C-alpha positions in Angstrom: -13.6 -49.9 15.7 -13.1 -53.3 17.4 -16.8 -54.0 17.2 -16.8 -53.1 13.6 -14.0 -55.6 12.8 -15.8 -58.3 14.8 -19.0 -57.6 12.9 -17.2 -57.7 9.5 -15.4 -61.0 10.4 -18.8 -62.5 11.4 -20.5 -61.5 8.2 -17.8 -60.9 5.7 -20.0 -60.7 2.7 -22.7 -58.4 4.2 -20.3 -56.0 5.8 -17.3 -56.2 3.4 -18.8 -53.9 0.8 -19.9 -51.4 3.5 -16.5 -51.3 5.0 -14.9 -50.8 1.6 -17.3 -48.0 0.9 -16.5 -46.3 4.2 -12.7 -46.6 3.6 -13.0 -45.2 0.1 -15.1 -42.3 1.3 -12.7 -41.4 4.1 -9.8 -41.6 1.7 -11.6 -39.3 -0.7 -12.5 -36.7 2.0 -9.1 -36.5 3.6 -7.2 -34.7 0.8 -10.2 -32.5 0.2 -10.2 -31.4 3.8 -6.5 -30.7 3.7 -6.9 -28.8 0.5 -9.7 -26.7 2.0 -7.4 -25.8 4.9 -4.5 -24.9 2.5 -6.9 -22.8 0.3 -7.8 -20.6 3.2 -6.7 -16.9 2.7 -3.2 -16.4 3.9 -2.7 -12.7 3.0 -3.2 -10.5 6.0 -3.8 -7.3 4.1 -6.6 -8.1 1.7 -9.3 -5.9 3.3 -10.5 -2.8 1.5 -8.6 -0.2 3.7 -5.3 -1.8 2.8 -5.9 -0.9 -0.9 -6.6 2.8 -0.4 -3.3 3.8 -1.9 -3.6 1.4 -4.9 -4.3 4.4 -7.2 -0.7 5.6 -6.6 1.1 2.4 -7.5 3.3 2.3 -10.6 6.0 4.3 -12.3 5.4 8.1 -12.7 6.8 11.3 -14.2 6.3 14.1 -11.7 5.6 17.6 -12.9 5.5 21.0 -11.2 1.8 21.9 -11.2 2.6 25.6 -11.4 4.7 25.6 -14.7 4.4 22.0 -16.1 8.1 21.3 -15.8 9.2 17.7 -15.3 10.9 17.7 -11.9 11.1 14.1 -10.7 10.5 10.4 -11.3 8.7 8.2 -8.8 8.3 4.5 -8.3 5.6 3.1 -6.0 5.1 -0.6 -5.3 3.6 -2.9 -2.6 5.8 -5.2 -0.6 5.5 -7.9 2.1 2.3 -9.6 0.9 0.8 -6.3 -0.2 0.9 -4.8 3.3 3.4 -2.1 2.7 3.5 0.7 0.1 7.1 1.7 -0.8 8.0 4.9 -2.6 11.3 5.8 -4.2 11.4 9.4 -5.5 14.3 11.0 -7.4 14.4 14.6 -8.5 15.8 15.5 -11.9 15.8 19.3 -11.2 16.9 21.5 -8.3 13.4 21.7 -6.9 13.6 21.2 -3.1 17.4 21.1 -3.1 18.7 22.2 0.3 20.9 25.3 0.1 24.6 24.5 0.0 24.0 20.8 -1.0 25.8 19.7 -4.2 23.3 17.0 -5.2 19.5 16.9 -5.9 16.8 15.6 -3.6 16.1 11.9 -3.5 14.1 10.0 -0.9 11.8 7.2 0.0 8.6 6.7 2.0 7.1 3.6 3.6 3.4 3.6 4.2 1.1 1.1 6.0 -2.5 0.9 7.2 -2.3 0.1 10.9 -6.0 -1.0 11.3 -7.3 2.5 12.0 -5.3 4.9 9.9 -2.4 5.2 7.5 1.1 5.8 8.8 4.0 7.0 6.6 7.7 7.5 7.2 9.5 9.8 4.7 13.3 9.9 4.7 15.6 11.7 2.2 19.2 12.7 1.5 18.9 16.3 2.6 16.1 17.3 4.9 15.9 14.3 7.2 12.8 12.4 8.1 9.1 13.0 8.9 6.3 10.8 10.2 2.8 11.3 9.0 -0.7 9.8 9.6 -4.1 10.1 8.1 -6.8 8.6 5.9 -9.0 9.3 2.8 -11.6 12.0 3.2 -14.8 12.9 1.3 -12.8 15.5 -0.7 -9.5 13.6 -1.3 -8.2 10.1 -1.9 -5.7 10.5 1.0 -4.8 13.2 3.5 -1.7 12.8 5.7 -0.6 15.2 8.4 2.6 15.2 10.5 2.3 13.0 13.5 5.4 14.6 15.0 6.3 18.3 14.2 9.4 18.6 12.1 11.7 21.7 12.5 9.0 23.7 14.1 6.4 23.1 11.4 3.5 20.8 10.5 3.1 19.3 7.0 0.0 18.2 5.2 -0.1 16.2 2.0 -3.3 15.7 -0.1 -3.6 13.1 -2.8 -6.3 13.6 -5.4 -7.1 11.5 -8.5 -7.9 13.5 -11.6 -9.2 12.6 -15.1 -6.9 10.7 -17.4 -5.3 8.7 -14.6 -3.5 11.8 -13.2 -2.7 12.0 -9.5 -2.2 15.4 -7.9 -0.4 15.9 -4.6 -0.9 19.2 -2.9 1.6 20.1 -0.2 1.0 22.5 2.7 3.1 23.7 5.7 2.1 25.5 8.9 3.9 26.6 12.1 3.6 23.9 14.6 0.1 23.8 16.1 -1.1 27.0 14.3 -3.4 25.3 11.8 -2.6 28.1 9.4 -1.7 26.1 6.3 0.2 27.6 3.4 0.6 25.7 0.1 4.3 25.2 -0.9 4.0 22.5 -3.6 1.7 21.2 -6.3 2.9 18.0 -7.9 1.2 16.4 -11.0 1.8 12.7 -11.4 1.5 11.2 -15.0 2.2 7.6 -15.7 5.4 6.6 -17.6 4.7 5.8 -21.2 3.5 2.2 -21.4 3.2 2.1 -17.6 0.2 0.0 -16.4 -2.3 1.3 -13.9 -2.7 -0.6 -10.7 -5.3 -3.5 -10.7 -7.4 -1.5 -8.3 -7.8 2.2 -8.6 -8.4 2.5 -4.8 3.1 7.8 -1.9 4.4 10.2 -0.5 5.5 13.4 -2.0 8.7 15.3 -1.6 9.2 16.9 1.8 11.2 20.2 1.6 
């Protein structure tokens, strides 16, 4: 830098324009370099696997698949820069009400892709809590099994997309470790009137 100043002072006319051009160029590049750094992706959960539950986002009316009765309302959204899928489920009928309890079932689930699989924690106002894990399969959009047995049984939930934007959640139970699954629930999800579908058609269901 000292030699450049010396050369410019010795030949002010020949080097003056060159120095000015260099200064202008550096001034032009500096904000662009900073802008490039600022524009770098900052969301940690933009990869495809983190969007595997996107088909379930939104506001839903939930029907009993066996008789078509409206049984619940469900709201599913993403939180924390899109990394977490949060469900809030409220039943409007006595389906899954625990014997002797004076109020209907309501609960929530929190789901997240951990880099290898999905983990989900379901909690409610009657039956307690359950931890599940799983991933999409060739036959379903998502399959979650209990990671820790609950009350001596295993639970399996299967999410399937159907024509017309419908989502179907099939619910199964088995004695712990037996692998003998019995279906106990069939929930049909239809979007609330006027409810928008998620940007990417990439929950948890009630746990009895």
